[in-house]
Structures are given as structure tokens and as C-alpha cells.
C-alpha positions in Angstrom: -13.8 -12.5 6.6 -14.4 -14.9 3.7 -11.7 -13.2 1.7 -9.3 -13.5 4.5 -9.8 -17.2 4.9 -7.8 -18.2 1.8 -4.8 -16.3 3.3 -5.1 -18.5 6.4 -4.2 -21.6 4.4 -1.2 -23.2 5.9 -2.0 -21.6 9.3 -5.3 -23.6 9.9 -3.6 -25.6 12.8 -2.3 -22.5 14.5 -5.8 -20.9 14.0 -7.4 -23.7 15.9 -4.7 -24.2 18.5 -4.5 -20.4 19.6 -8.2 -20.3 20.7 -8.2 -23.8 22.1 -5.4 -23.0 24.4 -7.1 -19.9 25.4 -10.3 -21.7 26.2 -8.3 -24.2 28.2 -6.8 -21.1 30.2 -10.3 -19.7 30.7 -11.6 -23.1 31.9 -8.8 -23.3 34.5 -9.7 -19.7 35.4 -13.3 -20.6 35.9 -12.3 -23.2 38.5 -10.5 -20.8 40.8 -13.6 -19.3 42.4 -14.7 -22.8 43.4 -11.4 -23.4 45.1 -11.8 -20.2 47.0 -15.3 -21.1 48.0 -14.0 -24.4 49.3 -11.2 -22.8 51.3 -13.8 -20.5 53.2 -16.5 -23.0 53.7 -14.6 -26.2 54.2 -11.2 -24.9 55.4 -11.6 -21.6 57.3 -15.1 -22.1 58.6 -14.5 -25.6 59.7 -10.8 -24.9 60.8 -9.5 -27.6 58.4 -6.1 -26.8 57.5 -5.5 -29.7 55.2 -8.4 -28.4 53.0 -7.0 -24.8 52.8 -3.4 -26.3 51.9 -4.8 -28.6 49.2 -7.0 -26.0 47.7 -4.1 -23.5 47.7 -2.1 -26.2 45.8 -4.8 -26.6 43.3 -5.0 -22.9 42.7 -1.2 -22.7 42.1 -1.5 -25.6 39.7 -4.4 -23.9 37.9 -2.4 -20.8 37.6 0.7 -22.4 36.3 -1.2 -24.6 33.7 -3.2 -21.4 32.7 0.1 -19.6 32.2 1.5 -22.2 29.9 -1.8 -22.4 28.0 -1.7 -18.6 27.6 1.9 -18.5 26.3 1.0 -21.3 23.8 -2.1 -19.3 22.6 0.1 -16.3 22.2 2.6 -18.1 20.3 0.2 -19.7 17.8 -1.9 -16.4 17.4 1.1 -14.4 16.7 2.4 -16.9 14.3 -0.8 -17.1 12.2 -1.2 -13.4 12.4 2.2 -12.6 11.1 1.9 -15.2 8.3 -1.6 -13.9 7.2 -0.2 -10.4 7.1 2.8 -11.4 5.2 0.7 -13.2 2.5 -1.7 -10.3 2.2 1.1 -7.9 1.7 2.8 -10.2 -0.9 -0.6 -10.6 -2.6 -1.3 -6.9 -2.6 2.1 -6.0 -3.8 1.9 -8.6 -6.8 -1.6 -7.3 -7.5 -0.4 -3.6 -7.7 2.5 -4.6 -10.0 -0.3 -5.8 -12.5 -2.0 -2.4 -12.5 -1.9 -0.1 -15.5 -0.7 3.5 -15.3 -4.5 4.3 -15.4 -5.2 2.2 -12.3 -2.3 3.8 -10.5 -3.4 7.3 -11.4 -7.0 6.7 -10.3 -6.3 5.1 -6.9 -3.2 7.3 -6.0 0.3 6.3 -4.8 -0.3 7.7 -1.2 -3.4 5.4 -0.9 -1.5 2.4 -2.0 1.3 2.9 0.5 -1.1 3.5 3.3 -2.9 0.2 2.6 0.2 -1.6 2.0 1.7 -0.6 5.4 -0.7 0.9 8.1 -3.9 -1.1 7.0 -2.1 -4.3 6.8 -0.6 -3.8 10.2 -4.0 -3.1 11.5 -5.3 -6.3 10.0 -2.4 -8.2 11.6 -3.2 -6.9 15.0 -6.9 -7.8 14.4 -6.2 -11.4 13.6 -3.8 -11.7 16.5 -6.5 -10.4 19.0 -9.3 -12.2 17.4 -7.6 -15.7 17.8 -6.6 -14.8 21.3 -9.6 -13.3 22.7 -12.7 -13.8 20.5 -13.4 -17.3 21.9 -12.0 -16.7 25.4 -14.0 -13.6 26.4 -17.6 -14.9 25.4 -16.4 -18.4 27.0 -15.5 -16.6 30.2 -18.7 -14.6 30.2 -21.2 -17.4 29.5 -19.1 -20.0 31.5 -19.2 -17.7 34.6 -23.0 -17.5 34.2 -23.3 -21.1 33.9 -21.0 -21.6 37.1 -23.2 -19.1 38.8 -26.3 -21.0 38.0 -24.8 -24.2 39.6 -24.2 -22.2 42.8 -27.5 -20.2 43.0 -30.1 -20.1 40.2 -32.0 -17.3 41.6 -29.0 -14.9 41.9 -27.8 -15.9 38.6 -30.8 -14.0 37.1 -28.7 -10.9 38.0 -26.0 -12.2 35.7 -28.5 -12.6 32.8 -29.7 -9.1 33.2 -26.1 -7.6 33.3 -25.0 -9.5 30.2 -28.0 -8.5 28.2 -27.5 -4.9 29.0 -23.8 -4.9 28.4 -24.2 -6.6 25.1 -26.5 -3.7 24.0 -23.9 -1.2 25.1 -21.0 -3.0 23.4 -22.7 -3.8 20.1 -24.4 -0.2 20.0 -20.9 1.6 20.3 -19.5 -0.9 17.8 -22.2 0.0 15.2 -21.5 3.7 15.8 -17.8 3.5 15.5 -17.3 1.4 12.5 -18.3 4.1 9.9 -16.3 6.7 11.9 -13.1 4.5 11.6 -13.7 4.3 7.8 -13.8 8.1 7.5 -10.7 8.3 9.7 -8.8 6.1 7.4 -9.7 8.0 4.4 -8.5 11.2 5.9 -5.3 9.5 6.8 -5.0 8.9 3.2 -5.2 12.6 2.5 -2.5 13.3 5.1 -0.1 10.7 3.7 -0.8 12.1 0.1 0.1 15.6 1.3 3.3 14.4 3.0 4.4 12.6 0.0 3.5 15.5 -2.3 5.6 17.8 -0.1 8.5 15.3 0.0 8.7 14.9 -3.7 8.2 18.7 -4.5 10.3 20.1 -1.6 12.7 21.9 -3.9 9.8 23.5 -5.8 8.1 24.6 -2.7 11.2 26.2 -1.4 12.0 27.8 -4.8 8.6 29.5 -4.8 8.5 30.3 -1.0 5.4 28.3 -0.4 6.4 26.6 2.8 3.9 28.5 4.8 1.0 27.7 2.4 2.0 24.0 2.5 2.2 23.9 6.2 -1.3 25.5 6.4 -2.7 23.0 4.0 -1.1 20.1 5.9 -2.4 21.4 9.3 -6.0 21.6 7.7 -5.9 18.0 6.7 -4.2 17.0 10.0 -6.7 18.9 12.1 -9.5 17.1 10.2 -7.9 13.7 10.8 -7.3 14.7 14.6 -10.9 15.9 15.0 -12.4 12.6 13.6 -10.0 10.4 15.6 -10.8 12.4 18.8 -14.5 11.9 18.1 -13.9 8.2 17.5 -12.0 8.1 20.7 -14.7 9.6 22.6 -17.1 7.1 21.4 -14.8 4.2 22.2 -13.9 5.8 25.5 -17.6 5.4 26.6 -17.1 1.6 26.6 -15.1 1.2 29.7 -17.0 3.7 32.1 -20.4 2.4 31.0 -19.3 -1.4 31.5 -17.8 -0.4 34.9 -20.9 1.5 36.0 -23.2 -1.5 35.0 -21.1 -4.1 36.6 -20.5 -2.3 39.8 -24.2 -1.7 40.2 -24.8 -5.4 39.4 -22.1 -6.4 42.1 -24.0 -4.0 44.7 -27.2 -5.8 43.9 -25.6 -9.1 44.0 -24.0 -8.5 47.5 -27.2 -7.2 48.8 -29.3 -10.2 47.6 -26.4 -12.6 48.6 -26.3 -11.3 52.1 -29.9 -11.9 52.7 -29.5 -15.5 51.2 -26.5 -16.0 53.6 -28.5 -14.8 56.6 -31.5 -17.1 55.7 -29.1 -20.0 55.3 -29.7 -20.5 51.5 -26.2 -19.5 50.6 -22.7 -20.0 52.1 -20.1 -17.3 52.5 -17.8 -19.0 50.1 -20.5 -19.4 47.6 -21.2 -15.7 47.7 -17.5 -14.9 47.3 -17.5 -17.2 44.4 -20.4 -15.4 42.8 -18.6 -12.1 43.3 -15.5 -13.5 41.7 -17.5 -14.7 38.7 -19.1 -11.2 38.4 -15.6 -9.6 38.4 -14.4 -12.1 35.9 -17.3 -11.0 33.6 -16.3 -7.4 34.1 -12.7 -8.0 33.2 -13.7 -10.0 30.2 -16.2 -7.6 28.9 -13.7 -4.8 29.1 -11.4 -7.0 27.0 -14.2 -7.8 24.7 -14.9 -4.1 24.3 -11.4 -3.3 23.4 -11.3 -6.3 21.1 -14.3 -5.1 19.2 -12.6 -1.7 18.9 -9.5 -3.2 17.5 -11.7 -5.5 15.2 -13.6 -2.5 14.0 -10.3 -0.9 13.0 -9.1 -4.1 11.4 -12.3 -4.6 9.5 -12.3 -1.0 8.1 -8.5 -1.6 7.1 -9.4 -5.1 5.6 -12.1 -3.6 3.4 -9.7 -0.9 2.1 -7.0 -3.6 1.4 -9.4 -6.1 -0.3 -10.9 -3.0 -2.3 -7.5 -2.9 -3.9 -7.3 -6.6 -4.4 -10.6 -6.6 -5.9 -9.8 -3.9 -8.4 -9.1 -5.4 -11.6 -6.2 -4.3 -13.7 -7.6 -2.1 -16.5 -8.7 -4.3 -19.4 -7.3 -3.3 -22.7 -9.6 -1.6 -25.2 -10.7 -4.0 -27.9 -8.4 -3.6 -31.1 -10.2 -1.8 -33.8 -7.8 -3.4 -36.2 -5.4 -6.4 -35.7 -2.5 -5.4 -38.1 -1.2 -3.1 -40.7 0.8 -4.0 -43.9 2.6 -0.8 -44.3 5.9 -2.3 -43.3 6.5 0.2 -40.3 7.9 -0.4 -36.9 5.5 1.9 -35.2 2.5 3.1 -36.8 -0.3 5.5 -35.2 -3.6 5.3 -37.0 -5.9 8.2 -36.2 -5.2 7.9 -32.4 -7.1 9.9 -29.8 -6.6 9.6 -26.0 -8.1 11.2 -22.8 -7.1 10.4 -19.4 -10.5 10.4 -17.9 -13.7 9.2 -19.5 -15.3 12.8 -19.3 -12.1 14.7 -19.5 -10.7 16.7 -22.5 -8.6 14.9 -25.2 -4.9 14.9 -24.4 -4.2 13.8 -27.9 -6.4 14.1 -31.0 -6.3 12.3 -34.3 -2.5 11.4 -34.3 -1.4 9.6 -37.4 2.2 8.8 -38.4 4.4 5.9 -39.2 8.1 5.1 -38.4 10.4 2.7 -40.1 12.7 0.2 -38.3 15.9 1.8 -37.0 14.8 5.4 -37.6 15.2 8.2 -35.0 12.1 10.2 -34.4 12.2 13.6 -32.3 9.2 14.8 -30.6 8.9 18.4 -29.7 6.4 20.8 -28.6 5.4 23.3 -25.7 4.6 22.3 -22.1 1.4 20.2 -22.0 1.3 19.6 -25.7 1.0 15.9 -25.3 4.7 14.7 -25.8 4.9 12.3 -22.8 1.4 11.1 -23.5 2.1 10.2 -27.0 5.3 8.2 -26.1 3.3 6.4 -23.2 1.0 5.0 -25.8 3.7 3.4 -27.9 4.6 0.7 -25.3 0.8 0.5 -24.4 1.3 1.8 -20.8 -2.0 3.5 -21.6 -4.6 2.1 -24.2 -5.8 4.8 -26.9 -9.5 6.0 -26.5 -9.9 5.6 -30.2 -7.7 4.6 -33.1 -4.9 2.0 -33.2 -1.1 1.8 -32.4 0.7 -0.8 -34.4 4.1 -2.3 -33.3 5.8 -4.3 -36.1 2.6 -4.3 -37.9 0.6 -5.9 -35.1 -1.9 -3.9 -32.9 -0.1 -3.1 -29.6 -3.2 -4.2 -27.7 -2.8 -7.7 -28.9 0.7 -8.3 -27.4 1.2 -9.9 -24.1 2.5 -7.5 -21.5 5.7 -9.4 -21.0 6.5 -9.7 -24.7 5.6 -6.0 -25.4 7.8 -4.8 -22.4 10.7 -7.0 -23.6 10.9 -5.0 -26.8 11.2 -1.5 -25.2 13.6 0.3 -23.0 12.1 3.5 -21.6 14.1 6.3 -19.9 11.4 8.4 -18.2 11.3 12.1 -17.8 12.2 11.8 -14.1 15.3 9.8 -13.6 14.4 7.0 -11.1 17.2 5.0 -9.5 16.9 2.3 -6.7 18.8 1.8 -3.5 21.6 -0.5 -4.1 24.7 -0.2 -6.4 25.5 1.2 -9.8 25.6 -2.6 -10.9 22.3 -3.6 -9.4 20.6 -0.5 -11.0 21.9 -1.3 -14.5 21.0 -5.0 -14.2 17.4 -3.7 -14.2 17.8 -3.6 -17.9 19.1 -7.2 -18.2 19.5 -9.5 -15.3 22.4 -11.6 -16.8 24.4 -8.7 -18.3 28.2 -9.1 -18.0 30.6 -6.5 -16.7 31.7 -5.8 -20.3 28.1 -5.2 -21.3 27.6 -2.9 -18.4 30.7 -0.9 -19.1 29.9 -0.6 -22.7 26.4 0.8 -21.9 27.9 3.2 -19.4 30.4 4.4 -22.2 27.6 5.0 -24.8 25.6 6.8 -22.1 28.6 9.2 -21.3 28.6 7.8 -17.7 31.7 5.7 -17.7 34.1 8.5 -16.6 32.3 9.6 -13.5 31.5 5.9 -12.5 35.2 5.1 -12.6 35.8 8.1 -10.4 33.5 6.5 -7.7 34.8 4.4 -5.0 34.2 0.7 -6.0 33.1 1.8 -9.5 30.2 -0.7 -10.7 29.8 -1.5 -7.0 29.6 2.0 -5.7 26.5 2.7 -3.4 23.5 4.4 -4.8 21.1 5.8 -2.3 17.4 5.7 -2.5 16.2 7.9 -5.5 19.9 8.4 -6.2 20.3 11.2 -3.6 24.0 11.0 -3.7 24.3 11.7 -7.3 23.7 14.9 -9.5 20.8 15.2 -11.8 23.0 14.7 -14.9 24.6 11.7 -13.3 21.4 10.1 -12.6 20.1 10.7 -16.2 23.2 9.2 -17.7 22.7 6.1 -15.3 19.2 5.7 -16.4 20.1 5.9 -20.0 22.9 3.3 -19.6 20.3 1.1 -17.8 18.1 1.3 -20.9 21.1 0.4 -23.3 22.1 -2.6 -21.4 18.8 -4.3 -22.7 19.7 -3.5 -26.3 16.0 -3.1 -27.1 14.2 -2.9 -30.4 12.6 0.4 -29.4 14.4 3.0 -27.2 12.3 5.8 -25.8 13.9 8.9 -24.3 11.4 11.2 -22.6 13.4 14.4 -22.0 16.0 12.3 -20.4 19.0 14.5 -21.2 17.7 17.8 -20.0 20.2 18.0 -17.1 23.2 17.4 -19.6 25.3 20.2 -21.1 25.4 20.6 -24.8 28.8 18.9 -25.3 27.8 15.8 -23.3 24.3 15.6 -25.1 26.2 15.8 -28.4 28.4 13.0 -27.6 25.4 11.0 -26.3 23.6 11.5 -29.6 26.6 10.4 -31.7 26.9 7.2 -29.5 23.1 6.5 -29.9 23.3 6.9 -33.8 26.1 4.4 -33.9 24.5 1.6 -31.9 25.2 -1.7 -33.8 21.7 -3.2 -33.1 20.0 0.0 -34.7 16.9 0.6 -32.4 14.0 2.5 -33.4 14.5 5.5 -31.2 12.0 8.1 -30.0 13.6 11.4 -28.4 11.4 13.7 -26.6 13.0 17.0 -25.8 12.3 20.7 -25.3 15.6 21.5 -27.1 15.6 21.7 -30.8 19.3 20.8 -30.7 18.5 17.4 -29.2 16.2 16.3 -32.1 17.2 18.4 -35.1 19.4 15.6 -36.6 16.5 13.0 -36.3 15.1 11.2 -39.3 11.8 12.6 -38.6 10.4 15.2 -36.2 7.0 15.4 -34.8 5.7 18.9 -33.6 3.0 18.7 -31.1 0.7 21.6 -30.1 -2.3 21.2 -27.8 -2.6 17.4 -28.4 -2.4 17.6 -32.1 0.5 17.1 -34.7 1.1 20.4 -36.4 4.3 19.6 -38.1 6.0 16.4 -39.3 9.3 16.1 -41.3 12.9 16.7 -41.2 14.6 19.7 -39.5 15.0 21.5 -42.7 11.4 20.8 -43.9 9.9 21.9 -40.6 11.8 25.4 -40.7 10.2 26.0 -44.0 6.6 24.6 -43.2 5.9 24.7 -39.5 5.5 27.9 -37.6 5.4 26.3 -34.1 8.9 24.7 -34.9 10.3 27.8 -36.2 9.2 29.8 -33.1 10.9 27.0 -30.9 14.0 27.0 -33.0 14.4 30.9 -33.1 13.8 31.1 -29.2 16.8 28.8 -28.7 19.2 29.7 -31.5 20.6 33.1 -32.7 20.3 33.9 -36.4 23.8 32.5 -37.1 22.6 29.0 -35.9 24.4 29.2 -32.5 22.7 28.1 -29.4 21.6 31.0 -27.1 
């Protein structure tokens, strides 16, 4: 609750007005049984029509005023709840943007999505219900008890006993249900994770005919979620019947004791009816309170999950072992090792190399050899476990994130496009790029021809994840997006795998003639993609097993020779 208070800033007035109007509504509601008692005792029993009419008028007025107060309370509560949820969602999204790759890997994308959506919606509902009912329900319960004391102190002891028993029931169920809801949310994460995994890997699943296995795995997770939600529902469902039983037994006891008091002349019929109405009000409000507590339990569990993310500090950069180097290189790896998890195996071991400004470096190796891991260390997406990475002779860990990111343009292994237009996607590279700059980047990325064929050209629609484009078109657009920036360092992580050899050859030629001469890293499975590079790194099982030009590696590196021979015939033609 303390952590939520800072998000209420700016909504303090609404947070006060909402319960205030609800308490006013409750106050007017508490006066209604007194008006009913007056109608019976002073109107009907004394045959006084004017009293009946005046009391009916008062009841109508109380109802109208109460309705106005309820509407005002709902308005202010909803405004505060929506405002708080908006601020929490914005804060969470901004905080996630600061996460390193390591933070995201550890927490999981599906968990972040669930907390950004379902959990915050649950919090919003909890805040709304809290402002509307948390003050009203106790006020009515204890107010009804006080009003009952003014009518008959002796019979009001029944109210005290009922309230005490009901509090035990309500809070007992609450204490049992809170941990169950926490487990339910955790299992919901697993279901969302499986759905996301299946959505992203739909083609692979179909290609390997694994639909049945995936459905079975989903059913297992869904069944586990269903079972715990049913169990939580059964616990929560005890609330209403238990409260009804207790209240109805109390009403029976009240009517019996009240009838004896009426016969003895210690209580009037109207007063007994008023006591019955107050007992009914307690029943209704305690049922509301029980539902509120269930809602608040869910909101509390969701809130803890959301604030757990907000309390997660972005990964601190490892302390730089050396601040700079004087070898004049643009990029230098000095005995770098890296592992993704503290106790895991090393993904890279003792990597050392240097690259001069403007050079093109090819990186090749088998699947799982550490190619993508290596290039992710260059712009400090991950910090090395040991050793140092230097950018322009300065340790990469000493750069500010914004400054470092401004030097690089990275084309990831999987082409990622956002819903919008070709123009809006290219402007990710440079916000103020002109049409001439965009068209030049498209031309160099070999994408201009197909973009000109699209309706509206630069303003052609791009669907989410580029669903309306082919794999090669998406790759060329992501390369163009990187070229718009005109970066110091260009990293292409197997980003031409969907291109044919002729298109890839033209792309290589265009990249080699860039007038701003970026230092370029090309990761590829194809020897043809990197054989013209100034320097080639050959990785195998996280280690550099070969370094040099294409000709040098054919003489000295067995791993490179095997890759080359598997892709080219003896005459040098691609297979």
C-alpha cells in the first residue's frame, strides 16, 4: 500500500471525495429504518396519515440524495483508479525499458506481459472497490450496531456477537485465500508463456508435426491453473453461505427476543422492524465486504507481482578491469569470457582480437558456437563475466547507455518490424531523417525496388511483426533501418539469411562503398557472406579457433575449411 501511495499523487482529492460521498450515502441509508419505525409506531398505529406521508417524503429524499452521493463516489473512485493504473503501467513500461538483456532473460517476456496487463487491471479494480466500499461497509456495520444500541441496548448484544463471529469467518477465509491467489497468478504466467511460445514457434511446431505434444503440454498447464482457481473459488464461495447462515440465525434470535420485548411493552413494533432492517443491512454489507476482500486479495497479489518488477534493479554493469587501451583499435576484446548464468557453462572463453576503424569483420562458426553472444558483447547488451571490451580505446562499461547505443546500429538475427508504415519503421534508425535519406538507405539495402512496388511506397502499411512481408523483404527493411542511422559500428547478425546469392552480393557491394565507412561485423552461416571481409573470426564451442583473411584461414583453420568445402564445390562454385 505504501508503494501505491506515490502513484496516487494528483488524485488525493478524488481519493478523499469517493469514500466521503460513500459514507454520506451510508449515513442516509442508516436513517431509513428510523423513518420506517416512525411510520409504524406514529403513523399506522396512531392512524396519523400526515406522519405516514411526511416520513414517506423523507424516505424518498434520502433515497434521491443517497443516489446522487453514490454516483459522485463512483465517478471519483473510477477516475482515481484509472489514473493510478495508468501511472503504474507507464512506470512499469519505463522501468522495463531500462532492463538489460540479462534482466529480461531472467524474468521472462510472458511474465512481463502478464504483469503489464492482467495484474495492473486487477490492481485498478482493487483501487476502485477499495475507495467505494472499504469505508462504507464497516461504517454501515458499526453504524447499524450503534443505531441498534439507541433503540435497545439489550438486543444489540446480538449484533455484537454476530459481528465478532463474522469477522472471524471473513478474515479467516482471507488468510487462507491470499497465498492461493499468488500461486494462481504464477500458474497463469506459465500458461501465458506457453501460448506465447506456441505463437512465436507456430511454423516450427507444424513443420515437425508437434501440434499434439504442444496441445498436451498446454492442457497440463491449463489444467493446473484451472484446479488451483477452482480450489480458490471453493474457499471464496464459503463466504456467502457462511455469512447468510450466521446472519439468518441471528435474525431468528433477534425476532424471538424482540417479540418477547414487544409483548412485555419494552419495545414497539416499529423499533423491532428497525432492528430487523439494521440486521439486514449488516448482512448485505458484510457480503459486500467479503467480495471486496476477495477482490483486494487478488489486487494485493497482483500488486506485489507488479512492484516486484519495479523493485528489480536493472543489472549493474560489472566494474571495468581496465579503463582504456592504447592500441588504436575501434573494437578490442581483451581475454573476454562470458556465461549467461552464474553457475552455467561459459558461452565464450578467452576471446581476444582487435579491429581497426572502418574494417569489415566476418564471424562464422557452427550452430551454438557463440557468434550472436560475441556480437551482443560489443554494444554492451551483456557485460562480460571477465576480461574487457574496448570501444574506441575506452572500456565499453564506462560509456553511458545512450552514448553507446548512439554509436551502433544492430540488425538482429530475427527481423523485427513494428506495426505502422515503411517510413515509421525506418525512422527508428533516425527520427529526423529526410525522404532522400530513407530512399538512399533502402537503395543500399536492396529494398528500394520492392518498396516502390508497394501501394503508397514509403507510407505503405506494415502489419505487426511485418506479417504482410516476406522474410527477405523484412530483412532488407531492417538493414535499411540500420543504415539510416549512418552508425560508427554496424552489426549484421545473420541478417541476410533469407536473401538469394545475387541480392546478397549486391548488398555486400553497397555496404563496402558506404561513404561514412562504418566498422562492420557480419555474422553468417555462409562462407560466401564473409569471405571478402578484412578479417574473419572462426568460432567453435565458444572459442576463437581461427582468425585471418579467407585465404589465410583456408590454409590454417580446419573448421573454416570444413565449412567452406561443405558449401562450395572444388571449382569454387556455391553448391
